[in-house]
C-alpha positions in Angstrom: 66.0 6.3 -0.5 69.6 5.6 0.6 71.1 8.1 3.1 74.2 9.9 2.0 76.7 10.6 4.7 78.2 14.0 4.6 81.9 14.6 5.1 81.0 17.7 7.1 79.5 17.6 10.6 76.9 20.2 11.7 78.3 22.3 14.6 76.1 24.6 16.7 77.6 27.2 18.9 77.4 26.6 22.7 77.8 30.3 23.5 77.0 33.6 21.7 74.4 34.3 19.1 73.5 32.4 16.1 72.8 34.6 13.1 71.1 33.7 9.9 71.6 36.0 6.9 68.7 34.8 4.9 66.6 37.9 4.5 63.4 37.7 2.4 62.5 40.8 0.5 59.8 41.6 -2.0 60.8 41.5 -5.6 58.9 43.6 -8.0 58.2 42.2 -11.5 56.6 43.6 -14.6 52.8 43.7 -14.5 51.1 41.1 -16.7 48.4 42.8 -18.8 45.3 40.7 -19.3 43.0 41.3 -22.3 39.7 43.0 -21.5 38.0 40.4 -23.7 38.9 36.8 -24.0 39.8 35.3 -27.4 36.7 33.2 -27.3 34.5 36.2 -26.7 36.2 38.1 -29.6 35.6 35.1 -31.9 31.9 34.9 -30.9 31.5 38.6 -31.6 33.1 38.3 -35.0 30.8 35.3 -35.9 27.8 37.3 -34.7 28.8 40.4 -36.8 29.3 38.1 -39.9 25.9 36.5 -39.4 24.2 39.9 -39.1 26.0 41.1 -42.2 24.8 38.2 -44.3 21.3 38.7 -43.0 21.5 42.4 -44.1 22.7 41.4 -47.5 19.9 38.9 -47.9 17.3 41.5 -46.9 18.8 44.0 -49.4 18.7 41.3 -52.1 15.0 40.6 -51.3 14.1 44.3 -51.4 15.8 44.7 -54.8 13.9 41.7 -56.1 10.6 43.1 -54.9 11.3 46.5 -56.5 12.1 44.8 -59.8 8.9 42.8 -59.9 6.7 45.9 -59.1 
């Protein structure tokens, strides 16, 4: 990379104190809320509930068929 010459020259004091006014402070920001359950976990639970519901419906249909035949 080519060096760029500055028009200003750095000058350090020979006497006295050198002070720097770069003070770092903590900055508070809004808390980020994380979901208790991940989206994947919620999808899996919904799929499981749907599967259980279809099994219940099938069992009810089988019961109804058995009652009609008896």
